[in-house]
C-alpha positions in Angstrom: 95.8 90.4 96.3 99.6 90.1 96.0 102.0 90.4 99.0 105.0 92.4 97.8 108.0 94.4 99.0 108.8 97.9 97.6 112.2 97.8 96.0 112.4 100.9 93.9 110.8 103.9 92.3 109.9 104.9 88.7 110.5 108.4 87.4 108.6 109.2 84.3 108.9 112.8 83.0 106.3 112.1 80.3 103.2 110.1 81.1 99.5 110.1 80.7 98.1 113.3 82.3 95.8 111.2 84.5 99.0 109.8 86.2 100.4 113.2 87.1 101.2 113.4 90.7 101.0 109.7 91.3 103.9 107.9 92.9 105.0 104.8 90.8 106.9 102.1 92.7 108.7 98.9 91.7 107.4 96.0 93.9 108.7 92.5 94.1 106.2 89.7 95.0 107.1 87.8 98.1 105.8 84.7 99.9 104.1 84.9 103.2 107.4 84.0 104.9 109.0 87.0 103.2 111.0 85.1 100.5 111.3 86.8 97.1 109.2 85.3 94.3 109.9 85.8 90.6 109.2 89.0 88.7 108.6 92.7 89.4 105.7 95.0 89.0 105.1 98.7 88.8 102.3 99.9 91.0 100.6 103.2 91.8 101.0 104.0 95.5 97.7 104.9 97.1 98.7 104.6 100.8 102.0 106.6 101.0 104.2 103.5 101.5 108.0 103.5 101.6 111.1 101.7 100.5 111.4 98.1 101.7 107.9 98.1 103.2 105.7 95.0 102.8 102.5 96.0 100.9 99.3 94.6 99.4 99.0 95.0 95.7 95.8 94.6 93.6 95.7 94.3 89.9 93.3 94.7 87.0 89.8 96.0 87.7 90.5 96.0 91.5 93.4 98.4 90.8 91.3 100.7 88.7 88.7 100.8 91.5 91.2 101.9 94.2 90.3 105.3 95.6 93.1 107.3 93.9 93.0 105.3 90.7 89.4 105.7 89.5 89.3 106.4 85.7 93.1 106.2 85.3 95.3 103.9 83.2 96.4 101.6 86.1 96.9 97.9 86.2 98.5 97.6 89.7 97.9 99.6 92.9 99.3 99.5 96.3 96.3 99.4 98.7 97.7 98.5 102.0 100.9 98.4 104.2 101.4 95.1 105.9 102.3 95.1 109.6 102.5 91.3 110.1 101.8 88.0 108.3 100.7 85.1 110.4 100.1 81.6 109.2 98.7 78.7 111.2 101.3 76.4 112.7 100.2 73.4 110.7 100.8 75.2 107.4 104.2 76.4 108.7 105.2 72.8 109.5 104.2 71.7 106.0 106.3 74.5 104.4 109.3 73.6 106.6 109.1 70.0 105.6 108.8 70.9 101.9 111.9 73.0 102.1 114.0 70.1 103.5 113.1 67.9 100.5 
């Protein structure tokens, strides 16, 4: 699973018929701390997520097995809306030390 933030939408007037009615969103992978990571992805929204929300994205066969994506040409699907990310305090301290270097 990939932690990501929704940063945009994709409008496609012509697309595979199996994608008709599916919302396509641009997502940016993020770290558990909420920092942007490199790259962008286009994902099918299966959970009615919105702009700037933090979401869980699955890719490959996991995306094709998402409820609304079965038998559709999908490589990435949004399968959850994240309320909160918590890391253990030891890991947080290691990350803070690494950032200072």
